[in-house]
SEGUPA-131854 format. One line per 10 residues: their letters; for each residue x, y, z of N, C-alpha, C. Coordinates in Angstrom, 1 decimal, padded with zeros to 4 digits. Each point is the difference from the previous one (the first is absolute). Example, Ala and Ser with C-alpha at 12.3 -4.5 7.8 and 13.67 -1.06 7.14 Angstrom:
<recs>
as	013.2:-005.7:007.8:-000.9:001.2:000.0:000.9:001.2:000.0 | -000.4:001.1:-000.7:000.9:001.1:000.0:-000.8:001.1:000.8
</recs>
This chain:
<recs>
xxxxxxxxxx	096.8:020.9:022.6:-001.5:000.0:000.4:-000.6:001.4:000.0 | -001.0:000.4:-000.8:-000.3:001.4:000.1:-001.5:000.1:000.7 | -000.6:-000.1:-001.0:-001.7:-000.3:000.3:-000.7:000.6:000.8 | 000.5:001.9:000.6:-000.3:000.7:000.6:-001.9:000.3:-000.2 | -001.0:000.4:000.7:-001.2:000.2:-000.2:000.3:001.7:-000.9 | -001.4:000.2:-001.0:000.1:000.9:-000.6:000.1:001.2:000.9 | -000.3:000.0:001.0:-000.3:000.9:000.8:000.9:001.2:000.2 | 001.2:-001.2:000.0:001.7:000.7:000.0:000.4:000.8:-001.4 | -001.0:000.1:-001.1:000.5:000.3:-000.9:000.1:001.4:000.4 | 001.5:000.9:000.2:-000.2:001.4:000.1:-000.6:001.0:-000.4
xxxxxxxxxx	-001.3:000.4:000.4:-001.1:001.1:-000.9:001.1:000.9:-000.9 | 001.1:000.3:000.1:000.5:001.1:-001.2:000.1:-001.0:-001.1 | 000.1:-001.4:000.4:000.1:-000.9:-001.4:-001.2:000.0:-000.6 | -001.2:-000.9:001.1:-000.9:000.2:-000.7:-000.9:001.2:-000.4 | 000.7:001.1:-000.1:-000.5:001.1:-000.7:000.1:000.3:-001.2 | 001.5:-000.6:000.2:001.0:000.4:-001.5:-000.1:-001.0:-000.9 | -000.4:-001.2:-000.2:000.0:-000.8:-000.3:-000.4:000.2:-001.8 | -000.2:-000.2:-000.8:000.2:000.6:-001.7:-000.6:-001.1:-000.3 | 000.0:-001.1:000.0:-000.9:-000.9:-000.5:000.5:-001.5:000.6 | -001.6:-001.1:-000.4:000.2:-001.0:001.1:000.2:-001.2:-001.3
xxxxxxxxxx	000.8:-000.9:-000.2:000.5:-001.0:-000.5:-000.3:-001.3:000.8 | -001.2:-000.5:-000.5:-001.0:-001.2:000.5:-000.2:-001.6:-000.6 | 000.2:-000.9:000.1:-000.6:-000.9:-000.4:-001.2:-000.4:-000.1 | -000.4:-001.0:-000.5:-001.5:000.1:-000.2:-000.8:-001.2:001.0 | 000.1:-001.6:-000.9:-000.3:-001.0:000.6:000.8:-000.4:001.7 | -001.4:000.0:000.6:000.8:-000.1:001.5:000.3:001.6:001.0 | -000.3:000.9:-000.7:000.1:001.5:000.4:-000.9:000.8:-000.1 | -000.5:000.1:-001.4:-001.2:000.7:-000.3:-001.0:-000.7:000.1 | 000.1:-001.5:-000.6:-001.6:-001.3:000.4:000.2:000.2:001.5 | -001.5:-000.7:-000.3:-000.6:-001.0:001.1:-001.0:-001.1:-000.3
xxxxxxxxxx	000.9:-000.9:000.1:-000.8:-001.3:-000.1:000.1:000.1:-001.6 | 001.2:000.1:-000.8:000.3:000.4:-001.3:-000.5:000.9:-000.8 | -001.1:000.7:000.7:-000.5:001.6:-001.0:000.1:000.8:000.6 | -000.5:001.4:-000.8:000.2:001.5:000.1:-001.8:-000.4:000.8 | 000.2:001.3:001.0:-001.0:000.2:000.5:-000.2:001.8:-000.5 | -001.4:-000.2:000.6:-000.2:002.1:-000.1:000.5:000.4:001.0 | 000.2:-000.8:001.2:001.4:001.0:000.9:001.4:000.4:-000.4 | 000.3:-001.0:-001.0:001.4:-000.3:-000.2:-000.1:001.6:-001.7 | -001.6:-000.1:-000.7:000.3:001.2:-001.0:-000.4:001.2:000.5 | -000.6:-000.3:001.5:-000.2:002.2:000.7:001.4:000.0:000.6
xxxxxxxxxx	000.6:-001.3:000.2:001.3:000.4:000.9:000.9:000.9:-001.6 | 000.4:-000.5:-000.7:000.7:000.3:-001.4:-000.6:001.7:-000.3 | -001.8:-000.3:000.0:000.2:001.6:-000.1:000.1:001.3:000.6 | 000.0:-000.4:001.7:000.2:000.6:001.0:001.6:000.4:-000.2 | 001.1:-000.7:-000.5:001.4:-000.1:000.0:-000.3:001.3:-001.3 | -000.4:-000.4:-000.6:000.1:001.1:-001.5:-000.5:001.3:000.2 | -001.2:000.1:000.7:-000.4:001.6:000.4:001.0:000.1:000.9 | 000.9:-000.4:000.8:001.0:000.3:000.9:001.1:001.0:-000.4 | 000.3:-000.3:-001.3:001.0:-000.5:-001.2:001.4:-000.9:000.5 | -000.3:-001.3:000.8:000.9:-001.1:000.1:-000.6:-000.9:-001.4
xxxxxxxxxx	001.0:-000.1:-000.7:000.0:-000.4:-001.8:000.1:-002.0:000.7 | -000.6:-000.4:-000.1:-000.2:-001.7:000.0:000.8:-001.2:-001.4 | 001.2:-000.7:000.0:000.9:-000.7:-000.8:-000.9:-001.2:000.2 | 000.1:-000.5:-001.0:-000.6:-001.4:000.6:001.4:-001.2:-000.8 | 000.5:-000.7:001.2:001.5:-001.3:-000.4:-000.8:-001.2:-000.2 | -000.1:-000.6:-000.9:-000.6:-001.4:000.3:000.5:-001.0:-000.4 | -000.1:-000.8:-000.2:000.5:-001.7:-000.6:-000.9:-000.6:-001.0 | -001.4:000.9:-000.1:-000.9:000.0:-000.9:000.5:000.0:-001.2 | -000.7:-000.8:-001.0:000.3:000.8:-001.8:-000.4:001.0:-000.3 | 000.4:-000.1:-001.4:000.5:001.0:-000.1:-001.7:000.3:-001.5
xxxxxxxxxx	-000.5:-001.3:000.7:-001.9:000.5:-001.5:-000.4:000.2:001.7 | 000.2:-000.2:001.2:-001.1:000.5:000.7:000.2:001.0:000.8 | 001.5:001.2:-000.2:000.4:000.4:000.6:-000.1:001.3:-000.7 | -000.1:000.2:-001.7:-000.4:000.9:-000.8:-000.6:000.8:000.4 | -001.4:-000.6:000.2:-001.5:000.3:000.5:000.0:000.9:001.1 | 000.5:-000.3:001.0:000.1:000.5:001.0:000.1:001.5:000.4 | 000.6:000.6:-000.7:000.8:001.3:-000.1:-001.6:000.8:-000.9 | -000.6:-000.7:-000.2:-001.1:000.6:-000.9:-001.4:000.1:000.5 | 000.3:-000.9:001.5:-001.4:000.1:000.5:000.3:000.2:001.6 | 001.6:000.3:000.3:000.3:000.0:001.3:000.4:001.5:000.5
xxxxxxxxxx	-000.4:000.5:000.8:000.8:001.6:000.4:001.3:000.0:000.3 | 000.9:-000.8:-000.8:001.7:-000.3:000.2:000.8:000.9:-001.1 | 000.6:000.5:000.5:001.1:000.5:-001.0:000.8:-001.0:-001.4 | -000.2:-001.1:000.8:000.9:-001.1:-001.1:000.0:-001.1:000.7 | 000.0:-001.5:-001.2:000.3:-001.3:000.4:001.3:-000.7:-000.3 | 000.8:-000.5:001.1:001.2:-000.8:-000.7:-000.5:-002.3:000.1 | 000.3:-000.4:-001.0:-001.1:-001.4:-000.1:001.2:-000.3:000.0 | 000.2:-001.5:000.1:001.0:-000.9:000.2:001.1:-000.1:000.8 | 000.0:000.7:001.2:001.3:000.0:000.9:000.9:001.0:-000.6 | -000.2:001.3:-000.8:001.0:000.6:-000.4:-000.1:-000.1:-001.6
xxxxxxxxxx	-000.8:-000.5:-000.5:000.4:-000.1:-001.7:-000.9:000.6:-000.8 | -000.9:000.9:000.2:-000.2:000.5:-000.8:-001.2:001.4:000.5 | 000.3:001.1:-000.2:-001.3:001.0:000.8:-000.8:000.6:-001.0 | -001.1:000.0:000.6:-001.6:001.0:-001.2:-000.1:001.3:000.9 | -000.2:001.0:-000.5:-000.7:001.0:001.0:-000.8:000.7:-001.4 | -000.6:001.2:-000.1:-000.9:000.1:-000.6:000.8:000.9:-001.7 | 001.4:000.1:000.7:000.9:000.5:-002.2:000.5:-001.6:-000.4 | 000.1:-001.1:000.8:000.7:-001.2:-000.7:-001.4:-001.0:000.3 | -001.2:000.2:-001.1:-000.9:-001.1:000.8:000.4:-001.7:-000.9 | 000.7:000.4:-000.6:000.5:-001.2:-000.5:001.5:-000.7:000.5
xxxxxxxxxx	-000.2:000.9:001.1:001.5:-000.4:000.5:001.4:000.1:000.2 | 000.7:000.7:000.8:001.6:-000.2:-000.2:000.5:-000.6:000.4 | 001.0:-001.4:-000.6:000.4:-000.7:000.8:001.4:000.1:000.6 | 000.4:-000.6:001.2:000.9:000.7:000.9:001.1:-001.1:000.4 | -000.4:-001.1:-000.4:001.1:-001.4:000.1:000.8:000.1:-001.4 | 000.9:-000.6:-000.2:000.9:000.0:-001.5:000.0:-001.5:-000.5 | -001.3:-000.3:-000.5:-000.2:-001.1:-000.6:-000.2:-000.4:-001.3 | 000.7:001.3:-000.7:000.1:-000.4:-001.4:-001.3:-000.3:-000.8 | 000.3:-000.8:-001.0:-001.5:-000.8:-000.8:-000.7:-000.3:000.8 | -001.2:000.5:-000.3:-000.9:-000.8:001.8:-000.6:-001.3:-000.9
xxxxxxxxxx	-000.2:-000.5:-001.2:-000.2:-001.0:-000.1:001.3:-001.4:000.9 | 001.0:000.4:-000.4:001.2:-000.7:000.0:000.4:000.0:001.1 | -000.9:001.1:000.7:000.3:000.0:002.1:-000.7:-001.4:000.2 | -001.5:000.5:-000.7:-001.3:-001.0:000.7:000.4:-001.7:000.1 | 000.2:000.2:-001.3:000.8:-001.8:-000.5:000.6:-000.3:000.6 | 001.1:000.4:000.7:000.9:000.2:000.8:-000.3:-000.6:001.9 | -001.1:000.5:000.1:-000.4:000.3:001.5:-000.8:-001.4:-000.3 | -000.8:-000.2:-001.1:-001.0:-001.4:-000.3:001.1:-001.2:-000.1 | 000.8:000.1:-000.1:001.7:-000.8:000.3:000.1:-000.9:001.2 | 000.3:001.5:001.0:000.2:-000.3:001.0:-001.3:-000.6:000.7
xxxxxxxxxx	-001.1:000.8:-000.6:-001.1:-000.5:001.0:-000.1:-001.7:-000.5 | -000.1:-000.2:-000.6:000.3:-001.4:-000.7:001.0:-001.0:000.6 | 000.7:000.3:000.8:001.3:-000.3:000.8:-000.2:-000.2:001.1 | -001.0:001.1:000.8:-000.1:000.1:001.1:-001.2:-001.2:000.5 | -000.9:-000.1:-001.6:-000.9:-001.2:000.4:000.6:-001.1:-000.1 | 000.8:-000.5:-000.6:000.8:-001.8:000.0:000.3:-000.2:001.5 | 000.1:001.6:000.4:000.5:-000.5:001.8:-001.2:000.0:000.9 | -001.0:000.7:-000.6:-001.2:000.4:000.9:-001.2:-000.1:-001.1 | -000.4:-001.4:-000.1:-001.3:000.0:-001.2:-001.2:001.0:000.3 | -000.1:000.4:000.9:-001.1:000.2:000.8:-000.5:001.4:-000.8
xxxxxxxxxx	001.1:000.7:000.0:000.0:001.6:-000.3:-000.4:000.4:-001.3 | -001.0:001.0:000.0:-000.8:000.5:-001.0:000.1:001.6:000.3 | -000.1:000.5:-001.1:000.1:001.6:-000.6:-001.1:000.1:000.9 | 000.1:001.5:000.5:-000.9:000.9:000.5:-001.3:-000.1:-001.0 | -000.7:000.5:-000.1:-001.2:000.5:-000.3:000.7:001.6:-001.0 | 000.5:000.2:000.7:-000.2:001.5:-000.9:002.1:-000.2:-000.7 | 000.5:-001.2:000.1:001.2:000.1:-001.2:-000.3:000.5:-001.0 | -001.3:-000.5:-000.8:000.1:000.6:-001.3:000.4:001.3:-000.4 | -000.3:000.3:000.7:-000.4:001.9:000.0:001.4:000.4:000.6 | 001.4:-000.7:000.0:000.9:000.5:000.6:001.8:000.6:-000.6
xxxxxxxxxx	-000.2:000.6:-000.3:001.3:001.0:-000.9:001.5:-000.8:000.6 | 000.7:000.6:001.0:000.8:-000.6:000.8:000.5:-000.9:000.7 | -000.8:-000.5:000.3:000.2:-001.4:001.3:-001.2:-001.5:-000.4 | 000.0:-000.9:000.7:-000.7:-001.0:000.2:-000.3:-000.4:001.0 | -001.2:-000.1:000.7:-000.3:-000.7:000.7:-000.5:-001.2:000.0 | -000.3:-000.6:001.7:-000.9:-000.9:-000.2:-000.5:-000.3:002.0 | -001.0:000.2:000.3:-000.6:-000.2:001.1:000.4:-000.6:001.6 | 000.5:000.7:000.4:000.6:-000.3:001.7:-000.6:-000.7:001.0 | -001.6:000.0:-000.5:-000.8:-000.7:001.3:000.2:-002.0:-000.5 | 000.7:-000.3:001.6:000.0:-001.4:-000.1:001.5:-000.3:000.3
xxxxxxxxxx	000.9:000.9:-000.5:001.3:-000.1:000.3:000.7:000.4:000.9 | 000.3:-001.2:000.9:000.9:000.5:000.3:001.5:000.7:000.4 | 000.9:000.4:001.4:000.9:001.1:-000.1:001.2:-000.9:-000.6 | -000.1:-001.5:000.0:001.5:-000.6:-000.2:-000.2:000.1:-001.5 | -001.5:-000.3:-000.4:000.1:000.2:-001.3:000.2:001.4:-001.0 | -000.5:000.6:000.7:000.5:001.5:-000.4:001.1:000.3:000.0 | 001.0:-000.3:000.5:001.3:-000.2:000.3:000.6:-000.4:-001.3 | -000.3:-001.4:000.0:000.3:-000.8:-001.2:-000.3:000.3:-001.1 | -000.6:000.7:-000.2:-000.9:000.7:-001.2:001.2:001.4:-000.3 | -000.2:000.7:000.8:001.2:001.2:000.4:001.5:-000.1:-000.6
xxxxxxxxxx	000.3:-001.5:000.7:001.7:-000.4:-000.4:-000.3:-000.4:-001.1 | -000.7:-001.0:-001.0:000.0:000.1:-001.1:000.3:000.5:-001.4 | -001.0:001.3:000.5:-000.3:000.8:-001.0:001.5:001.1:000.1 | 000.6:000.1:001.8:001.1:000.7:-000.6:001.1:-000.4:-000.6 | 000.0:-001.9:-000.1:001.2:-000.7:-000.3:-000.3:000.2:-001.5 | -001.1:000.3:-000.7:-000.1:000.2:-001.3:000.0:001.8:-000.5 | 000.4:000.5:000.6:-000.1:001.7:-000.5:-000.8:000.3:000.6 | -001.1:-000.4:000.8:-001.3:001.3:000.0:-000.4:000.1:001.2 | -000.8:000.9:000.2:000.1:000.3:001.5:-001.4:-000.2:000.7 | -000.9:000.0:000.9:-000.7:-000.3:000.3:-000.5:000.7:001.2
xxxxxxxxxx	-001.5:-000.2:000.6:-000.5:000.6:000.7:-001.2:-000.5:000.3 | -001.2:000.4:001.4:-001.1:-000.4:-000.2:-000.2:000.6:001.4 | -001.6:000.2:-000.5:-001.1:000.9:000.8:-000.9:-001.2:000.4 | -001.2:000.5:001.2:-000.9:-000.5:000.5:-000.8:-000.8:-000.9 | -000.5:001.1:-001.5:000.1:-000.7:-001.0:000.3:-001.1:-001.0 | 001.4:000.4:-000.7:000.4:-000.7:-001.0:001.3:-000.4:000.4 | 001.1:-000.5:-000.9:001.1:-000.1:000.2:000.2:000.2:-002.0 | 001.6:000.7:000.1:000.4:001.0:-000.8:001.2:-000.4:-001.0 | 000.1:-000.5:-001.3:001.5:000.0:-000.9:-000.2:000.9:-000.3 | 001.8:001.1:000.0:-000.1:001.0:-000.6:001.6:000.3:-000.2
xxxxxxxxxx	000.2:001.0:-000.2:001.1:000.3:-000.3:001.2:000.3:001.5 | 000.6:-000.4:000.3:001.2:000.4:001.2:-000.2:001.1:000.3 | 000.3:000.7:-000.7:000.0:002.1:000.2:-001.5:000.6:000.5 | -001.1:-001.2:-000.5:-001.0:000.7:000.0:-000.9:-000.3:001.6 | -000.3:001.2:000.9:-000.3:000.1:000.6:-001.2:001.5:000.3 | -000.5:-000.2:001.1:-001.3:001.4:000.2:001.4:001.3:000.5 | 000.8:-000.1:000.6:001.0:001.3:000.5:000.5:-000.3:-001.8 | 000.7:-000.7:-000.4:000.7:001.1:-001.5:-000.8:000.1:-000.9 | -001.6:-000.7:000.1:-000.9:001.3:-001.1:-000.7:001.0:000.6 | -000.2:-000.2:001.0:-000.4:001.7:001.0:001.1:001.0:-000.3
xxxxxxxxxx	001.2:-000.7:000.5:001.7:001.3:-000.4:-000.4:000.4:-001.1 | -000.2:-000.3:-001.6:000.2:000.0:-001.1:-001.8:000.8:000.1 | -000.8:000.1:000.3:-001.0:000.8:000.1:000.1:001.1:000.2 | 000.4:000.5:001.3:000.4:000.8:000.6:000.7:000.8:-000.6 | 001.7:-000.9:-001.2:000.8:001.1:000.0:-000.4:000.5:-001.2 | -001.2:-000.8:-000.7:-000.4:000.6:-001.8:-001.4:000.6:000.5 | -001.0:000.0:000.9:-001.3:000.3:000.2:-000.6:001.8:001.1 | 001.5:-000.2:001.2:-000.3:000.1:001.1:001.2:000.3:000.6 | 001.0:001.1:-001.1:001.5:-000.2:000.1:-000.3:001.6:001.4 | -000.3:000.9:000.3:000.1:000.4:000.9:-000.6:-000.6:001.2
xxxxxxxxxx	-000.1:-001.5:-000.1:-000.2:-000.7:001.5:000.9:-000.8:000.3 | 000.8:000.1:001.7:000.5:-000.1:000.2:-000.4:-001.4:000.6 | 000.5:-001.5:-000.5:-000.4:-001.2:000.4:-000.4:-000.8:001.8 | 001.2:000.9:000.4:000.1:-000.3:001.6:-000.9:001.4:000.4 | -000.8:000.4:-000.3:-001.6:000.7:000.4:-000.7:-000.3:-000.3 | -000.5:-001.0:-001.2:-001.3:-000.3:000.1:000.2:-001.4:001.5 | -001.6:-000.8:-000.6:-000.2:-000.6:001.0:-000.5:-001.3:-000.6 | 000.4:-001.4:-000.3:-000.5:-001.4:-000.5:-000.6:-000.8:001.5 | -000.7:-000.7:-000.7:-000.9:-000.8:000.5:000.2:-001.0:-000.4 | 000.0:-001.3:001.0:-000.5:-001.6:-000.9:-000.1:-001.2:001.1
xxxxxxxxxx	-000.7:-000.5:-000.3:000.1:-001.2:000.4:000.6:-001.8:000.4 | 001.0:-000.3:-001.1:000.6:-001.2:-000.9:001.3:000.0:000.0 | -000.1:-001.0:-000.2:001.8:-000.2:-000.6:000.8:000.9:-001.1 | -000.7:000.1:-000.9:000.0:000.9:-001.7:000.0:000.9:000.8 | -000.7:001.0:001.2:000.6:001.2:000.2:000.9:000.3:000.8 | 000.7:-000.9:000.2:001.1:000.2:000.7:001.3:001.1:-001.0 | 000.1:000.1:-000.8:000.6:001.1:-000.9:-000.2:001.4:000.6 | -001.3:000.2:-000.1:-000.9:001.3:001.5:000.3:000.2:001.1 | 000.7:-001.4:000.1:000.0:000.2:001.8:001.5:000.6:-000.1 | 001.0:000.5:-001.0:001.3:-000.3:000.3:000.1:001.2:000.5
xxxxxxxxxx	000.6:000.3:001.4:000.7:001.8:000.3:000.6:000.6:-000.8 | 001.0:-000.8:-001.0:000.8:000.9:-000.5:-000.9:001.0:-001.4 | -001.1:-000.9:000.0:-000.9:001.0:-001.6:-000.7:000.4:000.5 | -000.7:-000.2:001.2:-001.0:000.3:000.8:000.0:-000.3:001.0 | 000.2:000.7:000.7:000.0:000.1:001.7:-001.2:000.0:000.5 | -001.0:000.9:-000.3:-001.6:-000.2:000.0:-000.9:-000.7:-000.3 | 000.1:-001.3:000.8:-001.0:-000.8:-000.5:-000.8:-001.1:000.9 | -001.2:000.0:-000.5:-001.2:-000.6:001.1:000.0:-001.1:-000.5 | -000.1:-001.3:001.1:-000.8:-001.0:-000.5:-001.5:000.4:000.6 | -001.0:-001.1:-001.1:-001.5:-000.6:001.1:000.2:-001.0:001.2
xxxxxxxxxx	-000.4:-000.1:000.5:000.1:-001.0:001.1:000.3:-001.7:-000.6 | -001.2:-000.1:-000.8:000.6:-001.5:-000.6:001.9:-000.3:-000.6 | 000.4:001.2:000.1:001.3:-000.5:-000.7:000.9:-000.4:000.9 | -000.7:-000.1:001.7:000.9:-000.5:000.8:000.4:-001.4:000.1 | -000.7:-001.2:-000.7:000.3:-001.6:-000.5:001.4:000.0:-000.5 | 000.1:001.1:-000.7:001.2:-000.1:-001.6:001.2:000.7:000.9 | 000.0:001.0:000.9:001.5:000.4:000.5:001.2:-001.0:000.3 | -000.2:-000.9:000.3:000.7:-000.8:000.4:001.2:-000.5:-001.2 | -000.6:000.3:-001.1:000.3:-000.4:-001.4:000.6:000.8:-001.0 | -000.8:001.5:000.3:000.6:001.1:-000.4:001.4:000.2:-000.1
xxxxxxxxxx	000.6:000.8:-001.0:001.4:000.6:000.0:-000.4:001.9:000.9 | -000.9:000.1:-000.5:-000.2:001.3:001.1:-001.9:-000.4:000.0 | 000.1:000.9:001.8:-001.2:000.5:000.2:-000.9:001.2:000.2 | -001.4:000.0:-000.2:000.0:001.8:000.1:000.5:000.3:001.2 | 000.4:001.3:000.1:000.0:000.8:001.3:-001.3:000.6:000.9 | -001.3:000.4:-001.1:-001.2:-000.5:000.7:-000.7:-000.9:000.1 | -001.0:-000.7:000.8:-000.8:-000.9:-000.3:-001.7:000.5:000.4 | -000.9:-000.3:-000.2:-000.8:000.3:000.2:-001.1:-000.8:000.9 | -001.0:000.1:000.2:-000.6:-001.5:001.5:-000.9:-000.4:-000.5 | -000.9:000.4:-001.4:-000.6:-000.5:-000.9:000.5:-000.4:-001.6
xxxxxxxxxx	-000.3:-001.4:-000.3:000.0:-000.4:-001.1:-000.4:000.2:-001.2 | 001.1:-000.2:-001.3:-001.2:000.2:-001.4:-000.5:001.2:000.2 | -000.8:000.6:-000.2:000.1:001.0:-000.5:-001.6:001.1:000.8 | 000.0:-000.7:001.2:-000.5:000.6:001.2:001.5:000.8:000.6 | 001.2:-000.8:-000.4:001.5:001.1:000.3:000.0:001.0:-000.7 | 000.0:-000.4:-001.0:-000.1:001.3:-001.0:-000.6:000.6:000.2 | -001.1:000.4:000.8:-001.3:000.8:-000.4:000.6:000.9:001.7 | 000.5:-000.8:000.9:000.5:000.2:001.7:001.1:000.7:-000.8 | 001.0:000.0:-001.2:001.1:001.0:000.4:-000.8:000.9:-000.8 | -000.6:000.1:-000.8:-000.4:001.6:-000.7:-000.9:000.7:001.4
xxxxxxxxxx	-000.7:-000.5:000.7:-000.6:000.4:000.9:000.7:000.7:001.0 | 001.9:-000.6:-000.1:000.6:000.7:001.0:000.5:001.1:-000.9 | 000.3:-000.5:-001.1:000.5:001.6:-000.8:-000.6:001.0:-000.5 | -001.4:-000.1:-000.2:-000.9:000.9:-000.4:000.1:001.6:000.4 | -000.3:-000.6:001.6:-000.3:001.1:001.0:001.5:000.6:000.1 | 000.8:-000.4:-000.2:001.5:000.7:000.2:000.0:001.1:-001.0 | -000.4:-000.6:-001.1:000.4:001.1:-001.2:-001.2:001.0:000.0 | -001.4:-000.2:000.7:-001.2:001.1:000.0:000.3:001.0:000.7 | 000.8:-000.8:001.1:-000.1:000.8:001.1:001.3:-000.6:000.9 | 001.6:001.5:000.1:001.3:-000.6:000.3:-000.3:-000.2:001.1
xxxxx	-000.9:000.8:001.1:000.4:-000.2:001.7:-001.1:-001.8:-000.2 | -000.4:-000.2:-000.5:-000.1:-001.8:000.1:000.7:-000.7:000.2 | -000.4:-001.3:000.3:000.6:-001.3:000.2:-000.1:-001.0:-000.5 | -001.5:000.2:-000.4:-000.7:-001.2:-000.9:-001.7:-000.4:000.7 | -000.3:-000.7:000.1:-001.5:-000.5:000.5:000.1:-000.5:000.7
</recs>
């Protein structure tokens, strides 16, 4: 268990971070919404030449618009499934799904099998806008039920993860870390993954906390309730939750870049 305060980020590391790869829901949002403060923070990061890349479980349909409207360098949707940036407005599929129609049908069959055991499961609102995975709402599911769902998916050759918003049926090798590593290799080959900063808040962000890939990771404070069930926990944690925590992190980092002798606000 690490979870040191962000004040322990070595100043020389903070100054040298070449890119922030961050989750969205529960990390950038506050009460499930973007705020004016977030837009200000993203603009400040852009002005400081600190690129931000979003890595989210949200659908391709929802995420494709973010790269057009937010001051970010790109966005990975569906837990590492598909990447969007200004040069890839139609999306670059990262997960080896093969034929999209057949893949979606296979996902639907697996979801129907889960519904036989849990008839109350319903597809998430954004499921029709997905390419590589299938989602249903996590609200109302107990930890035991989530474990049962995960085991069922694994037994039938599928991967499973969940966030504060949704449960995801996906290919076993599809996760945020694998998607991010592909994007870094293809589009940011000059960057060492060990030098970027990853940020998240929930179980589907655990791959971003893997120190073997990303030794510099931060959880916003609302990650704490999940830490006893995560295979990897963040190196550092903010004192504030959700978007407040992301703002706290950037308030610590940006002065380091503007003033090498500064240790933060």
